LUMFISE-304924 format. One record per residue (C-alpha): x, z, y. Coordinates in steps of 0.05 Angstrom, whole numbers, padded with zeros to 5 digits, always signed. Layout:
N
XZY;...
END
This chain:
463
+01643+01893+02686;+01708+01920+02698;+01765+01900+02647;+01800+01963+02661;+01745+02000+02629;+01737+01969+02562;+01756+02002+02494;+01772+01964+02427;+01778+02007+02362;+01813+01989+02308;+01800+02025+02239;+01846+02024+02181;+01807+02064+02131;+01850+02112+02095;+01914+02090+02133;+01971+02146+02116;+02012+02172+02179;+02083+02182+02137;+02077+02107+02116;+02051+02072+02180;+02086+02119+02226;+02151+02118+02189;+02162+02083+02130;+02127+02014+02141;+02136+02019+02220;+02196+01970+02221;+02149+01914+02195;+02095+01931+02246;+02114+01914+02313;+02044+01916+02344;+02031+01976+02330;+02101+02010+02346;+02091+01972+02415;+02024+02014+02422;+02060+02077+02411;+02116+02068+02456;+02068+02052+02510;+02019+02103+02500;+02004+02165+02448;+01998+02172+02381;+02001+02228+02327;+01967+02254+02263;+01896+02257+02259;+01867+02311+02223;+01799+02289+02179;+01742+02328+02165;+01727+02367+02108;+01726+02347+02058;+01774+02284+02077;+01730+02219+02052;+01699+02158+02086;+01627+02193+02090;+01623+02238+02125;+01692+02225+02167;+01675+02166+02203;+01610+02193+02230;+01644+02263+02251;+01694+02221+02287;+01640+02175+02323;+01590+02238+02338;+01640+02285+02349;+01603+02333+02295;+01634+02368+02236;+01593+02359+02172;+01549+02420+02181;+01517+02392+02237;+01507+02326+02206;+01482+02354+02139;+01522+02312+02090;+01586+02317+02053;+01600+02252+02017;+01563+02187+01998;+01526+02220+01948;+01489+02291+01963;+01455+02337+01919;+01379+02356+01937;+01377+02428+01940;+01340+02465+01883;+01346+02411+01841;+01394+02393+01784;+01400+02321+01779;+01370+02304+01843;+01415+02267+01894;+01409+02225+01957;+01464+02176+01989;+01481+02188+02061;+01467+02121+02095;+01452+02110+02170;+01390+02137+02159;+01422+02204+02147;+01451+02202+02221;+01406+02247+02261;+01446+02249+02325;+01486+02199+02366;+01546+02162+02351;+01587+02132+02415;+01550+02067+02416;+01483+02102+02419;+01512+02134+02489;+01548+02070+02505;+01482+02025+02498;+01441+02083+02540;+01494+02074+02593;+01479+02000+02598;+01547+01977+02570;+01554+01934+02520;+01579+01946+02446;+01601+01902+02386;+01602+01948+02324;+01633+01915+02259;+01639+01940+02188;+01640+02019+02210;+01618+02058+02156;+01548+02088+02145;+01521+02027+02197;+01465+02004+02141;+01407+01998+02154;+01419+01969+02215;+01390+02001+02280;+01388+01969+02350;+01445+01973+02393;+01458+01948+02468;+01503+01886+02441;+01516+01871+02369;+01525+01901+02302;+01548+01878+02231;+01533+01937+02179;+01589+01964+02131;+01606+01966+02059;+01537+02007+02039;+01503+01945+02050;+01475+01916+01984;+01492+01843+01995;+01497+01787+02042;+01423+01778+02028;+01415+01838+02067;+01397+01844+02135;+01475+01861+02155;+01473+01834+02227;+01436+01851+02291;+01408+01816+02326;+01383+01782+02259;+01395+01714+02290;+01473+01729+02288;+01469+01722+02216;+01483+01643+02204;+01540+01650+02265;+01577+01705+02223;+01573+01665+02158;+01598+01603+02191;+01656+01639+02223;+01674+01667+02168;+01666+01614+02117;+01615+01656+02078;+01615+01731+02094;+01644+01787+02045;+01617+01861+02046;+01666+01889+02007;+01712+01882+01943;+01659+01895+01886;+01690+01932+01830;+01757+01942+01857;+01774+01999+01807;+01803+01949+01761;+01864+01928+01715;+01865+01858+01744;+01905+01869+01796;+01922+01797+01816;+01848+01787+01823;+01842+01849+01864;+01900+01833+01913;+01870+01763+01921;+01803+01790+01939;+01827+01838+01986;+01871+01784+02024;+01800+01745+02029;+01759+01793+02051;+01819+01816+02108;+01814+01743+02129;+01745+01740+02138;+01741+01806+02169;+01790+01780+02227;+01760+01712+02233;+01692+01741+02249;+01726+01793+02297;+01757+01730+02331;+01690+01700+02334;+01658+01763+02363;+01717+01773+02414;+01716+01705+02442;+01650+01670+02432;+01601+01721+02447;+01575+01759+02510;+01630+01804+02543;+01631+01876+02518;+01651+01938+02540;+01661+01975+02475;+01689+01937+02412;+01702+01972+02342;+01718+01944+02277;+01738+01977+02212;+01782+01945+02153;+01760+01975+02090;+01818+01930+02049;+01873+01984+02074;+01831+02035+02031;+01817+01986+01974;+01886+01966+01966;+01915+02041+01966;+01870+02056+01910;+01884+01999+01867;+01959+01995+01878;+01990+02059+01900;+02021+02069+01834;+02062+02002+01844;+02089+02023+01910;+02112+02097+01911;+02173+02121+01873;+02149+02185+01867;+02085+02173+01830;+02087+02190+01751;+02063+02118+01728;+02112+02081+01775;+02156+02023+01748;+02211+01997+01790;+02219+01933+01797;+02144+01914+01787;+02117+01850+01818;+02070+01891+01866;+02123+01936+01893;+02117+01917+01964;+02047+01899+01968;+02022+01954+02014;+02081+01945+02057;+02061+01873+02066;+01987+01880+02073;+02003+01932+02133;+02046+01879+02158;+01987+01832+02156;+01946+01882+02191;+01999+01894+02243;+01999+01818+02263;+01925+01817+02268;+01924+01879+02309;+01970+01839+02360;+01922+01785+02360;+01860+01828+02370;+01896+01861+02430;+01910+01801+02460;+01835+01777+02454;+01813+01845+02491;+01862+01831+02547;+01914+01869+02575;+01871+01920+02612;+01833+01939+02552;+01843+02013+02529;+01866+02007+02445;+01861+02053+02396;+01883+02044+02329;+01853+02104+02281;+01841+02124+02205;+01784+02169+02181;+01838+02202+02135;+01908+02188+02099;+01923+02177+02025;+01976+02202+01974;+01995+02195+01908;+01951+02219+01851;+01976+02258+01797;+01917+02257+01751;+01845+02286+01748;+01831+02354+01724;+01766+02364+01684;+01730+02416+01721;+01670+02419+01678;+01710+02431+01618;+01744+02481+01644;+01680+02515+01665;+01656+02507+01589;+01722+02542+01572;+01708+02598+01619;+01638+02606+01595;+01607+02587+01662;+01574+02524+01628;+01539+02518+01566;+01519+02459+01530;+01459+02458+01483;+01505+02418+01440;+01580+02400+01447;+01583+02327+01463;+01628+02289+01408;+01681+02254+01456;+01684+02243+01530;+01613+02233+01561;+01582+02228+01632;+01562+02304+01659;+01493+02269+01678;+01482+02256+01600;+01501+02324+01580;+01455+02371+01551;+01464+02428+01599;+01434+02495+01579;+01418+02516+01644;+01384+02581+01623;+01456+02605+01607;+01498+02566+01661;+01531+02596+01719;+01566+02537+01754;+01574+02470+01745;+01612+02418+01784;+01614+02342+01816;+01680+02306+01817;+01714+02256+01862;+01776+02257+01906;+01754+02335+01926;+01707+02374+01881;+01645+02405+01895;+01627+02464+01851;+01548+02490+01850;+01523+02563+01826;+01461+02569+01787;+01427+02624+01834;+01360+02655+01811;+01306+02634+01866;+01344+02574+01887;+01356+02527+01828;+01298+02514+01778;+01329+02564+01722;+01382+02609+01769;+01416+02658+01724;+01462+02688+01785;+01426+02742+01821;+01429+02737+01891;+01466+02808+01902;+01522+02776+01855;+01525+02709+01886;+01589+02727+01932;+01624+02764+01867;+01615+02704+01829;+01643+02656+01879;+01701+02700+01886;+01712+02699+01819;+01712+02626+01814;+01756+02621+01876;+01810+02664+01842;+01796+02628+01772;+01808+02551+01801;+01864+02568+01844;+01908+02598+01780;+01894+02527+01742;+01964+02504+01729;+01980+02434+01723;+01993+02391+01663;+02067+02418+01665;+02051+02489+01669;+02069+02495+01736;+02026+02528+01794;+01987+02484+01838;+01975+02491+01912;+01898+02492+01901;+01855+02511+01961;+01784+02530+01942;+01741+02535+02003;+01675+02563+02022;+01624+02521+02072;+01617+02580+02116;+01698+02577+02125;+01696+02498+02144;+01628+02485+02178;+01580+02504+02233;+01514+02481+02249;+01440+02484+02220;+01463+02446+02151;+01515+02492+02126;+01474+02527+02074;+01457+02456+02037;+01529+02448+02026;+01559+02456+01959;+01576+02530+01945;+01650+02517+01937;+01691+02457+01954;+01757+02451+01914;+01826+02409+01937;+01869+02413+01877;+01939+02417+01879;+01937+02401+01957;+01898+02334+01943;+01945+02311+01889;+01897+02315+01834;+01827+02299+01841;+01765+02329+01801;+01738+02304+01734;+01668+02310+01721;+01660+02284+01654;+01662+02333+01594;+01686+02332+01525;+01767+02316+01536;+01815+02337+01493;+01845+02376+01543;+01840+02394+01621;+01879+02338+01647;+01870+02264+01641;+01908+02209+01679;+01853+02156+01685;+01789+02169+01726;+01719+02161+01699;+01707+02112+01752;+01757+02064+01734;+01838+02057+01750;+01854+02089+01813;+01927+02119+01834;+01916+02148+01902;+01876+02206+01928;+01853+02223+01997;+01900+02265+02044;+01880+02310+02108;+01913+02272+02167;+01900+02197+02182;+01924+02164+02241;+01921+02163+02322;+01946+02114+02368;+01918+02098+02440;+01944+02050+02490;+01918+02046+02558;+01938+02003+02617;+01991+02034+02658;+02006+02084+02606;+02079+02079+02586;+02099+02153+02559;+02098+02142+02482;+02081+02210+02472;+02073+02242+02409;+02006+02286+02402;+02002+02349+02362;+01936+02377+02336;+01895+02319+02346;+01829+02326+02302;+01775+02269+02287;+01727+02297+02330;+01768+02282+02390;+01758+02208+02390;+01689+02195+02407;+01700+02243+02477;+01760+02203+02490;+01724+02137+02479;+01672+02160+02532;+01727+02186+02577;+01756+02114+02576;+01694+02086+02590;+01684+02136+02647;+01622+02165+02621;+01602+02235+02605;+01618+02279+02552;+01557+02310+02522;+01562+02387+02513;+01544+02377+02436;+01605+02338+02425;+01656+02387+02387;+01723+02350+02399;+01758+02342+02468;+01781+02276+02501;+01858+02264+02498;+01857+02238+02564;
END
């Protein structure tokens, strides 16, 4: 094995470029060094910019229309309540380690999203936060599990219930998980068989941003100067950077190193109650008005009088009730486009809680995706106020605007751009790259490993 063709990929889920490349950069000497030695830039995420499908799009170099999923939960077409979760079983195409394995090179894949249930790899794999618990089979090969438990002093899959008001507990849990991740990475890098491709993803960066953004961002409407958590994000990224430096040392000076994130993050202004808006517009009809706020899944929808409904989250999915497609569809196929256009215009015209215009984008899947699964996508995707607002799906609010989410305390939303940094032996340019897209990562890894890039991949190597 030639050490000059080894590749180490470190993922910081949700790492935001402005903060990592600018605000917190003085305390991140190891990332600064990689940037100065190699190349770096903003990495445009998938649409929608969310963990699933973003990591899969990055590592398969396919857009979600080729992959067939648009989030963790996906609607069963033709059903009002049916949904399915996009696990590793949903991936029908190769990710980079599948190709690397078939080329006879050894991979170590650690905590990369959508790796549960496990699939065989030429090397080792530890599955991701979708793993139900440590009682599950979360290592490949199975015999690796007791060694991981020992190396981590008890492994942690994720921080359960990270949307909590108990911030002291949350911070402690995130640090515990991060330290255990690093111990396992050190074990895999130094005590296991040599590898050609090593990739690990930290989820703590995502969890701490959702839990603590309002404490650290003076532009957040809930920010209070002088609070005890004011520097917690900066300090956490300092820890990640310190661990990054050690990971690079363990990988060796001849390894190509990439540091990437699947999307960025930004302050969340609030939650727009989309289904309540649809009810106001006469597009969503209830058999009985709710008494107080209640989950949409418990709502008594009069489907025979409903034209549209929504799923909320960091982005919003709008579904139309189309005759011949939905069980009680009411929109004639000939009227589909006019109703969809009416919704685009209406959603984009909603002001914020202060009556100010929002920079809302409402997009048709045909504008965003290509591939065999485009028509399985929601009828519309909405990014409220350039993702400063999320969409809420519960019904029965007093108004259209909420400042807590239905899933618990959460103060940051996802952003379109993540981060990309790459350093290669002998490379000293420090070049900032423009126009990088998530799907460029997989071809770049293959090129660095001197492996062919399949023509089906949509991205381009930066090498």
